[in-house]
N, C-alpha and C positions, 0 to 999 in steps of 0.2 A: 503492499501499499505506502505512495507514495506521501510523504510527508513537508516536500518544500523546504525542510532543509537545507541548503547551501552549503555544500563542502567541496575549499580547494585544496587537493594532493599536488603535490611542489617534488620533484622525483626526477633525475637523469633519465634515469632506468625505462626503459617504456615497458619494459614487464613487470617495472614493481608498479606502474598506473595502470594500469592492465587486469593484476591479482588487484588492486584493493577496487581498481571505477568494479569490480564485476561485486567483492566484499560489500561495499557499501549500498548498491544500486542493489543488491536482491534485498536488504533492508526496505528500500524504499526514498534513501536520499540522494539529494538531485546531486550529481560528480562533477567537478569541471577539472583536467586537468593539466599543469602545466609543465614543462621539460628543465624551466632555469628557472632561481629568481627574477632576474629583470621580464620575462613573462608573464612570471606570478604576479609581481608589482603590477604592470598595465591591464593581466584580467581581473586585480583587486579595484582597481578605477575604474572600471567598468561598472562592475556589481558585489555589494561589499558580499564577504562571504560568512556565513553564521559562524563556521570555525574552520581551520587552519592545516593540513596534515603537511607538514613540512623536512622534507630531509637537511640534513648539513652537508658532508660532501656535494657541491657542484661544481660545473666551470662555472664559468661568470663570481658574484658574486655568492657570499655562501650560503648557505643554511643562520648563520646567525645573523650576518650584517640585509641577507633580506628581513631577518625576526625584527630586528630594529629599527631599521626603517620602518613599517608598518607601525611600531608603537610607536615613533615621532606623530603619526598623524592622526589628530583629537580624537577621530569620529572612529576611528580603526582599532583605539586602543583594549577596548571590550571583547575584542574578540578572537579569543581563546586557541592560544597555535598548541599545537601537539609536534613535538620534534618528533622523527619516527627514523633511529636510522642504525649502521655495522657499529659504531663509535660504544662503549659503552664502560668507560673508564668513566670515575667519578666527577674530575674534569670537567670532561666533553659535557656530564650532563646539568652540573652546576655553572657550566659558561650556557649553556641552554636558557635554565633557568634563569640567566641572570638577564640574558635581553627581555624579556618578556615572556618566556615558553611559560603554560600551566600544566605538561607533563612528559614523559620521552617513553617511543615505544623503540626497543631496541629488537633489530635485525636479526637475523632473518625472522619476521612475525608470524603473531596465529591471529585465525583470524574471525574466534573468539575472544582475544584479547584489544585486538582492535577495534573491536561492536562494544564491547561494552568498556571502553577509555574512551572512547565517541562517545557512546548514550551515556554517560556522567557529565560533560561536558555541556551536550545540549540540552542534558534536564536542565542544566545549571542557568543555562540562556535560557530556554522557556522562564525559570520562576525568576531571572531578572528582567522581564520584559514584563512577567504580570505586574511585576511589584512598580515599577518602569508606568504601566498602564492603571494601576490603581493608586496612586503619587497626580496621575493624570487626572484624574476623576475626580479626589480628594480634594484637590485644589479648587475643580471648577465647582462641587459642589458649598468651602467655604467661599468663592468669591461671588456666590449667587446667592450664599445667605449673609454676605458682609455688604453687598447692593438692597435685601431686601430691608436691614435696619439699615441702610439709610435714605430710604424711599421712606417707614413707619417714620421716621424721625423728619422728617418733612409734612407730612401726614398733619401732627405731630403740632410741630412750629405751625400748620394754615390753620388746625384749628383755632393757637391761639390765638392767631389772630380773628378768625369768627370771631371768637368772642368778648372781645376788645372791641371789634368795628363794628359788628350786628344788629341792630337795634330795631327795627320793622317785624312784621311776623306775629311768635310766637313770643306768648308772654316769656319774663327776661327769669322769670321763674324753669317753664317749661326746658328754653334754650339751656338752665347749665347744667337741671337734669341730664339733659341730652348730652350734650359737651363733657359730665362727670364718666356718665356711661362710654364713652366714647375709649378716655381718656383712660378706666381703668381697661378697658383690652386692647389699648396701644400698649401702656403700660405693660400688661401680661403676651404682648408676645413680644415686644423687645424681647425681655427675660429671660423668656424658651427661645428665644431663635439666640439670645447673648450664649445663655450654655452650651445651645446643638454647635453654637461655632470654636466655645473652647472643647466640649468631642470630638471633632473633627480633626482640634487642633493635634 
C-alpha cells in the first residue's frame, strides 16, 4: 500500500540502489535514487524528501559533506538522514552523527534491519507533523478567542456609551434593568473566554 513517504537513496553503487529501492517500494514507500552527493542535492532542491539514506564513500563530495550541506539549509534540518555504509569503525559512526545523521546502518545490510530503522524514523516524522498541526490549530483557537474577547470588549464599550447617551423611549428604570442584564452576561462571557484562553495556552 502506497503511503506517500518520500525517501531519497544516495549511493554510487547501482546494485545497492536497486536492492534498497526494491525493499522500500515493496513496503509502499516512494523512492528516488541518486548516484552521487551532487545529484542528491539537486534532487533535494527539486522535491524535499521525508528521509534520506546516504552512503559515505562516493566520488565527488562524500556522504559526510553531502549531509553537512543538507543540514545547513534551514528547511531541510529536520529531514532525518540515515547513513548506510561499509565503514564500521566507531570514528566513522561518530562522524556521521556529528554532521547530523540520526542513525547508521552497516553494509552488508539486512532488509528487515533497513525497514525497521526507516520505520522508526518515519514514525518520528509523522509524530512531529502531527504535533506541528496540533500547535497550528491551537494557535488558531487562541487567535479566535482573543478576537472574541476584543469583540465583546467593544460591545461592553458600546453599552456604556448607550447608557450614557440614550434618553428616549423606555423609562430609565427599564433601560437600566436591560443594561444591567447585558453587562452581567457580557462579564460572564469575558470571564469564560479568559479561562478558555488560559487553558489553551
